[in-house]
N, C-alpha and C positions, 0 to 999 in steps of 0.2 A: 567667284570667278565665273567670266563669258563660259558661256555653251561653246562646244567645240563646232567648229564646219562640217555641216554634214558631207561623209565623202559619197554620196550621190546623187545624182540627176535621173529624172524618170520624165517620161515626153508622152503625154495623153494624147499624141498623134502618128501618126503613118510611119514607119519606120522607115519606106523609099526613101531618097537622097541621105539621110541618119545626117538632119543638119541637127544641131548647129557643130558636128562635130571634125576637126580637122585632120588632114592627110596624116597618115603614120603617127596617131595620138593614142590608140589603145593597145593593150599588152597581150589582150587575151579574148575569145570570143564564146560563147556556151550560149545554148541556145537552142529551142524546142518549135521548131516553127510547123503550119501545118504542115499535114503529113497527106492530103490530095484524096482522103478514102472518102468523104463523109461521113468521118466521125461523130453517132447520135443524131446523124442528119441536121449537123451543125452549116451554116450556110459560110463561115470563115474556113471549114475545110473543105471544100466542095474541088480546089485545084491544090497543087504546088506554089510555093511562092513565084512572084516573079522573078524568074532568073538575076536582073537586075538586083536584086538585095544584098545578095553576093558581090559584085561588083562592088556594092558600095562599102562592104564591111570587107573587100581585099585595098579600098581607097584609104582606109581608116585604119588597120591595124598595123603594127609595125614589121619591118622586114624581120621575117624570124618567127613571128608570130602561131604561137597553136590554138586552134579550136576546134569543142564537139556539138554535133550538129546531130538531135536524135530526128530519127525518120521511122518508114513503116516498113514489113520489109518486103512491099510488094511494090513499092516506088522508089526504094531506095537506091536503085540505079540511075533511075530518071534524075534526082536530088546528086547526087556525087557525077552526072553529065557534066550539071551546072556549076557546080562547086569546083570542076576542072576547069570547064570553062571559063568562070574566073578569073582560072589563075592560081587555085589551091593545087597542093601536091597532098594525094588522098596517101595518108599515113598506118591508117588502119580504121576497122571495124570491130570497135568494145561492142561484148554482149551483154544487155542488163538482162539476167535469167530471170524467172518465177515459175512456181510451180500453180499462181492460180489463176492463169490466162483463161478468160470464155473463147470458147469455139464461135469463131465466127460462120454458124453454118445453118440449115436450117433442117427439117425433120422431113425426109425427102417422101417417104415410102406416104406420110398424108396427104402428099403435095399427087401422088398417085389415086391414092384415093380419091381425092377430087377431083384429080381429069378424069377417071373414068367413072362417074356417076356415084359413089359407093360411100355409106356413110361410114367415118370412122368408128371403132366402138370407144363408150368411154370406160376409164374403167377406175377411173376417181380422181379425185381432185388437191390441186396442190396445196402445200398447210404450209410454206416453208417463204421466207423472203434472203434474198440475196443479202452479200456486205455491204451491196452500196444504201446511203438512205433514203425516202421516198421523197419525189421532189424533182431527181436526177431521172434520166430517159429511163422508159418505160418499158423498154426491153432489158433492162438494166436488174429487172427485179420483177422475180415469177409471184402477181396477187395472187394473195389467199382465197381459196375456192373457185381458182382456176381450172377449167377440167382438165383431166389428164387423159389423153388418148391414143390409142391403139389402132395398126392398119386392120381392115375388115376385108380388102381383099385379095385373092392369090395372089395376084403381082406387089400387091403392098406389102403383104408378107414376108415375102423373098427378099422384100430391098427394106426390110425392117432394122433400123438403126443406121444406115448410111446418110452420109449429110457431104458438104459438098467443102470440106477443109479442116485440117488439121487443128487440136486445140494449139492456140500460140502460147510458146514457152520464151520468148526475147523478144527485146526490141535493139532494133540495131543504133549504135551511135557514130556517128562518122567522126574519125579523128582527122582532122586537118591541119595544115599547116602553110603559112605563108611562108616563099623562099626566102633564107636571106638574100643580103643585098648582095647585089653584082661582084664577084672578087674580092666577096669578104668570105673568112674561113667559119667555123660555129661559134669556136671561142671569141674571132674578132666582131661578129655581130651578137654576141653577149655583150663584149667591151661598149661597144657602141648602143645599142638599141635598149640590153639588158632582157633580149627575147633570144629563142631558139633553141632550148631546151625543156622539158618535161622534170616537173618539181616530182622523183622521184622517193627523198628523204621525207616529205612530208607526207606520202601516202601511201608509206611501207605498210604490210598486212603483218601484225601482229602476232608471231607464234603463237598458237593453241598452249593449254596448258602441259599437253601430253606430247605435243610433236617434237621432232626430232631436226633440231638443228642442220638441213644438209649444206650442203657445197663443201665448198675445199675453203671459204672467207666467209663462212655465214655472217651476217646483218646483225648486229644486236638489235636493231629497232625491228626485225619483221624482214619479209621478202618483196622483194619489187612488186608494184601490182600489176595485174595481170589484165587481159583484153578481155576479162568475163566476170562480170560482177555481179552477183546472184541475191537471193532474195532469202532463199533456204541453205543450210548444210547438206548436203549429200550423206553424210555421214561415210565419207569414203579413209576417213582417217588421216586424213590429207589434206584439209580445207584451207589451202592457201587462195581464196577467192575473197574478194570481198564483199561481206553482205548486207544488202540493203531492203526490210520490210517494202512492201508495196504502201501508198495511202488509204485508209480508209478514210472519206467525205466525214464520216461522223465526228472523226477526231480532232475535226477543226470547224464548226458550226458555220461560221460566216462565212466560209469560200467556198463558193461552188463549183470553184471551176472543173471541169468535167475530165480535162488529161493532166489531173496535178503530178508533179513530180517531188518525189521525196525529200524535202531539205539537205536529209543525210549522202543521200546520190549527190545529189547539185554541189553540196560540200565535198566529196571527194573527187567529182571532175573542174572543178574552180581549181583546188589545191594542187591538183596535176597540170596544170597547163598555165600556172600562173605562180609569181611568190610577191611575198610580204610585200604590201603597201601600191603593188601593179593595179591596172585600171579592168575590169571589165566589160564587158557590152554585152546585151541579150537585148535583139531585135525585137524578138517575138515574145515580151516579158510575161504575159498571162499573170497570173496573181504570185509575180512575184519571187516563186523561191531559188531561183538564180540571184537573185539580190539577196537574198537574206543570207545564202552560204557567203556572199563577199560581203557580207557587213559581218559575221560571225569569222571570216579567216586576217580581217583586218583589209582588203583591199577598197578601191574604189570602186564606182557601180554608174552605168546607164545604161538605162532600160526603156524601149519605148512599147505602148501596148494600146488601139484602136480602141477597143471596148473599154466607156468610163466605168463599166460595175467592177469589170477585173482589175482595171488602173486604182481606181478609191481600193480596192482590197490589199492589191501591191503598195501603196503608198502603207496602209494602216501598217502591213506585215514588216515591211523593210524597216519603218522608222523604229516601230515596236524590235528590232533585230540589235540594230545602230545603237537604241536607247543601250538595251542588256548589254552590248558590249564595250561601250563608254562605261556603265556602273562596276561591269569586271574590272577595266582598266583600272579606274580609280581603287576601287578594292585592294587589287595585287600592286599599287604603290602603296598605298597605304600599310600592309603588310610589309611591303622589304622595307617602307621608312623604321617602320615598326622594330624590328628583326635588326635593322641597322643601331 
């Protein structure tokens, strides 16, 4: 039997211009662009993307198409302006909430000691390594044996424990939509283009074992997904939020992308903004988590990644996900034929 045609195309080129994509040809957008915060001092994160990429995305998306765009708390407002200027509607901001964020701060008390010419007190050595594997950014783990210091000056002691930023506990995900075609209702737009609505049925949050089914007409599959996506249950007795754990790099040894997003998270988002066999675009593909989610959900995928190393990783990961999906289809088909 001839092998199935791959439902994805990925490009090791700049995304600007989105060649060779045609106007009004894409059903959904899911992307994690540079945040402009110099994450781990990577050169590609020095600035927000050139706003023209959002105009390119607007051009290739069908009327009514939805998109999700990751951002940072600090510069989310700038990105939202660029998206609005391109023509998109800002529909919501989803919060991917987590408990293990790392404060982007510094020990101010030790800085005070240094400024005053006072030698800080050595009180011990670090004996642990944080969750990311060695080979990542040096500031992501404490080297074993590194000196642990306490402020020694009187002013330093007063400001002991002071810092410059609170612990981050969420990442914002901007939910956008290209307006429906002029003079078309939502229903008419869906009939014409297949876009214009979110896929709640495929992304409902199942009831927990002890959950009470609330509401006048509770849905058997669970609740409509909310705009909060969590990594950990809060133990509030009514956990109605989708839970996605953060990725630890050691779980995927060949993939060292520093801003890797969980496939489970991307699968939930892609499932929300698209329907079966539709086409998803990621102009900042990175190591390919969006593409993997698209393959697992039976979508088509277009992705762009300029860094050759990440492109190679994405190619391996997306192709493996597609082959797994094809094998699953063959298995299901054989099972159905056997049952018949």
